[in-house]
C-alpha atoms as an extended CHARMM CRD file, in Angstrom:
* protein
*
        96  EXT
         1         1  MET       CA              0.9500000000       16.3240000000      -10.5440000000  PROA      1               0.0000000000
         2         2  LYS       CA              1.9200000000       17.0730000000       -6.9700000000  PROA      2               0.0000000000
         3         3  ASN       CA              2.0730000000       14.1680000000       -4.5430000000  PROA      3               0.0000000000
         4         4  HSD       CA             -0.2640000000       15.0830000000       -1.6660000000  PROA      4               0.0000000000
         5         5  ALA       CA             -0.3370000000       11.6170000000       -0.0870000000  PROA      5               0.0000000000
         6         6  SER       CA              3.3290000000       11.2210000000        0.9290000000  PROA      6               0.0000000000
         7         7  PRO       CA              3.4060000000       14.2280000000        3.2890000000  PROA      7               0.0000000000
         8         8  LEU       CA              0.1420000000       13.0240000000        4.8170000000  PROA      8               0.0000000000
         9         9  ILE       CA              1.5450000000        9.5140000000        5.3220000000  PROA      9               0.0000000000
        10        10  ASP       CA              4.6180000000       11.0350000000        6.9620000000  PROA      10              0.0000000000
        11        11  ALA       CA              2.5110000000       13.2940000000        9.2080000000  PROA      11              0.0000000000
        12        12  ILE       CA              0.1890000000       10.5200000000       10.3990000000  PROA      12              0.0000000000
        13        13  GLY       CA              2.8370000000        7.8100000000       10.3320000000  PROA      13              0.0000000000
        14        14  PRO       CA              2.8020000000        4.6270000000        8.2640000000  PROA      14              0.0000000000
        15        15  GLU       CA              2.6590000000        2.4120000000       11.3550000000  PROA      15              0.0000000000
        16        16  LEU       CA             -0.4600000000        4.1660000000       12.6460000000  PROA      16              0.0000000000
        17        17  LEU       CA             -2.0990000000        3.8500000000        9.2200000000  PROA      17              0.0000000000
        18        18  LYS       CA             -1.3360000000        0.1300000000        9.2590000000  PROA      18              0.0000000000
        19        19  LYS       CA             -2.5960000000       -0.3650000000       12.8040000000  PROA      19              0.0000000000
        20        20  LYS       CA             -5.7400000000        1.8040000000       12.7700000000  PROA      20              0.0000000000
        21        21  ILE       CA             -6.9110000000        1.5650000000        9.1460000000  PROA      21              0.0000000000
        22        22  GLY       CA             -5.5150000000       -1.8080000000        8.1620000000  PROA      22              0.0000000000
        23        23  LEU       CA             -3.2440000000       -0.6520000000        5.3510000000  PROA      23              0.0000000000
        24        24  THR       CA             -0.3550000000       -2.9080000000        4.4300000000  PROA      24              0.0000000000
        25        25  ALA       CA              3.2010000000       -1.8200000000        3.6470000000  PROA      25              0.0000000000
        26        26  ARG       CA              2.4050000000       -2.5530000000        0.0090000000  PROA      26              0.0000000000
        27        27  ASN       CA             -0.7160000000       -0.3170000000        0.1520000000  PROA      27              0.0000000000
        28        28  ILE       CA              1.3720000000        2.5260000000        1.5530000000  PROA      28              0.0000000000
        29        29  ARG       CA              4.0920000000        2.1230000000       -1.1140000000  PROA      29              0.0000000000
        30        30  HSD       CA              1.4180000000        2.1800000000       -3.8220000000  PROA      30              0.0000000000
        31        31  ILE       CA             -0.2930000000        5.2690000000       -2.3560000000  PROA      31              0.0000000000
        32        32  ARG       CA              3.0830000000        7.0530000000       -2.2150000000  PROA      32              0.0000000000
        33        33  GLN       CA              3.8010000000        6.0470000000       -5.8150000000  PROA      33              0.0000000000
        34        34  ILE       CA              0.5220000000        7.3340000000       -7.2660000000  PROA      34              0.0000000000
        35        35  GLY       CA              0.3810000000       10.3120000000       -4.8990000000  PROA      35              0.0000000000
        36        36  LYS       CA             -3.2140000000        9.8560000000       -3.7230000000  PROA      36              0.0000000000
        37        37  PHE       CA             -5.2020000000        7.7380000000       -1.2940000000  PROA      37              0.0000000000
        38        38  PRO       CA             -8.2500000000        5.9370000000       -2.7060000000  PROA      38              0.0000000000
        39        39  SER       CA            -11.3230000000        8.1240000000       -2.1750000000  PROA      39              0.0000000000
        40        40  LYS       CA            -13.0400000000        5.3030000000       -0.2460000000  PROA      40              0.0000000000
        41        41  GLN       CA            -10.4770000000        5.7850000000        2.5470000000  PROA      41              0.0000000000
        42        42  TYR       CA            -11.2380000000        9.4920000000        3.0130000000  PROA      42              0.0000000000
        43        43  ALA       CA            -13.4540000000        9.1710000000        6.0850000000  PROA      43              0.0000000000
        44        44  SER       CA            -11.1460000000        6.8240000000        8.0000000000  PROA      44              0.0000000000
        45        45  VAL       CA             -7.9490000000        8.7330000000        7.1680000000  PROA      45              0.0000000000
        46        46  LYS       CA             -9.6110000000       12.0860000000        7.9310000000  PROA      46              0.0000000000
        47        47  PHE       CA            -10.8990000000       10.8430000000       11.2980000000  PROA      47              0.0000000000
        48        48  LEU       CA             -7.4990000000        9.3650000000       12.1920000000  PROA      48              0.0000000000
        49        49  GLY       CA             -5.5910000000       12.4720000000       11.1040000000  PROA      49              0.0000000000
        50        50  GLU       CA             -7.8690000000       14.8620000000       12.9460000000  PROA      50              0.0000000000
        51        51  SER       CA             -7.7260000000       12.7280000000       16.1060000000  PROA      51              0.0000000000
        52        52  ILE       CA             -3.9730000000       13.3650000000       16.2780000000  PROA      52              0.0000000000
        53        53  GLY       CA             -4.0710000000       16.9690000000       15.0600000000  PROA      53              0.0000000000
        54        54  VAL       CA             -3.0590000000       16.4170000000       11.4320000000  PROA      54              0.0000000000
        55        55  HSD       CA             -4.8230000000       18.3630000000        8.6580000000  PROA      55              0.0000000000
        56        56  VAL       CA             -6.1430000000       15.9530000000        5.9980000000  PROA      56              0.0000000000
        57        57  PRO       CA             -6.6060000000       17.7350000000        2.6430000000  PROA      57              0.0000000000
        58        58  MET       CA             -9.1020000000       16.4170000000        0.1010000000  PROA      58              0.0000000000
        59        59  SER       CA             -6.3770000000       16.8140000000       -2.5360000000  PROA      59              0.0000000000
        60        60  ALA       CA             -4.6520000000       13.7490000000       -1.0550000000  PROA      60              0.0000000000
        61        61  PHE       CA             -7.5020000000       11.5460000000       -2.3150000000  PROA      61              0.0000000000
        62        62  SER       CA             -8.5900000000       10.3390000000       -5.7430000000  PROA      62              0.0000000000
        63        63  PHE       CA            -12.0120000000       11.9510000000       -5.9150000000  PROA      63              0.0000000000
        64        64  GLU       CA            -13.4040000000       12.4960000000       -9.4120000000  PROA      64              0.0000000000
        65        65  ALA       CA            -14.5060000000       15.9790000000      -10.3750000000  PROA      65              0.0000000000
        66        66  PRO       CA            -18.2910000000       16.2080000000      -10.6670000000  PROA      66              0.0000000000
        67        67  ALA       CA            -19.9470000000       16.6660000000      -14.0340000000  PROA      67              0.0000000000
        68        68  ILE       CA            -21.2950000000       20.1950000000      -14.2190000000  PROA      68              0.0000000000
        69        69  LYS       CA            -23.6630000000       21.3660000000      -16.9110000000  PROA      69              0.0000000000
        70        70  LEU       CA            -26.4420000000       23.9050000000      -16.9630000000  PROA      70              0.0000000000
        71        71  GLY       CA            -30.0160000000       22.6770000000      -17.0970000000  PROA      71              0.0000000000
        72        72  ASN       CA            -31.2090000000       19.0780000000      -17.2320000000  PROA      72              0.0000000000
        73        73  ALA       CA            -28.3370000000       17.2440000000      -18.8680000000  PROA      73              0.0000000000
        74        74  LYS       CA            -26.6800000000       13.8810000000      -18.7720000000  PROA      74              0.0000000000
        75        75  ALA       CA            -22.9700000000       13.3100000000      -18.9760000000  PROA      75              0.0000000000
        76        76  SER       CA            -21.3670000000        9.9990000000      -19.7840000000  PROA      76              0.0000000000
        77        77  LYS       CA            -17.9900000000        8.8710000000      -18.5110000000  PROA      77              0.0000000000
        78        78  GLN       CA            -16.6030000000        5.4340000000      -19.2720000000  PROA      78              0.0000000000
        79        79  GLY       CA            -20.0330000000        4.0430000000      -20.0450000000  PROA      79              0.0000000000
        80        80  LYS       CA            -21.5670000000        5.2760000000      -16.7920000000  PROA      80              0.0000000000
        81        81  GLU       CA            -24.2680000000        7.9170000000      -16.7610000000  PROA      81              0.0000000000
        82        82  ILE       CA            -23.7520000000       10.7920000000      -14.3930000000  PROA      82              0.0000000000
        83        83  LEU       CA            -26.9160000000       12.7780000000      -13.8750000000  PROA      83              0.0000000000
        84        84  THR       CA            -26.4110000000       16.4400000000      -13.1920000000  PROA      84              0.0000000000
        85        85  GLN       CA            -28.8260000000       18.5860000000      -11.2580000000  PROA      85              0.0000000000
        86        86  ASP       CA            -30.4760000000       21.7600000000      -12.4020000000  PROA      86              0.0000000000
        87        87  LEU       CA            -28.1190000000       24.6240000000      -11.7290000000  PROA      87              0.0000000000
        88        88  VAL       CA            -30.5100000000       27.1670000000      -13.2020000000  PROA      88              0.0000000000
        89        89  PRO       CA            -34.2280000000       26.9320000000      -12.3750000000  PROA      89              0.0000000000
        90        90  ALA       CA            -36.4770000000       26.1880000000      -15.3450000000  PROA      90              0.0000000000
        91        91  SER       CA            -38.3960000000       29.4000000000      -14.5990000000  PROA      91              0.0000000000
        92        92  ALA       CA            -35.2360000000       31.3880000000      -15.3960000000  PROA      92              0.0000000000
        93        93  GLY       CA            -35.6080000000       30.4010000000      -19.0550000000  PROA      93              0.0000000000
        94        94  ALA       CA            -32.2710000000       28.5820000000      -19.3070000000  PROA      94              0.0000000000
        95        95  THR       CA            -31.6520000000       26.6100000000      -22.4490000000  PROA      95              0.0000000000
        96        96  THR       CA            -29.2390000000       23.7350000000      -22.9370000000  PROA      96              0.0000000000
């Protein structure tokens, strides 16, 4: 898996991430090691990056892929239910 976080850390600067977002040196080492920022930091990192002209790709964050199924279906992941929305209207005669 490609590390998308390290180039972003380098572009923004670790000191700025510490000062503006409150990351510690340990946080930054961990993010570099796993290659992704936690998804909960997306908004703050994106705002900071864009304010200094740095592109902030979503691939640098640990978002989970959404569950996608046709029709009314439920998916389960690690004991949590993820409800999916209708992708095909019921009037279209879709079956699941």
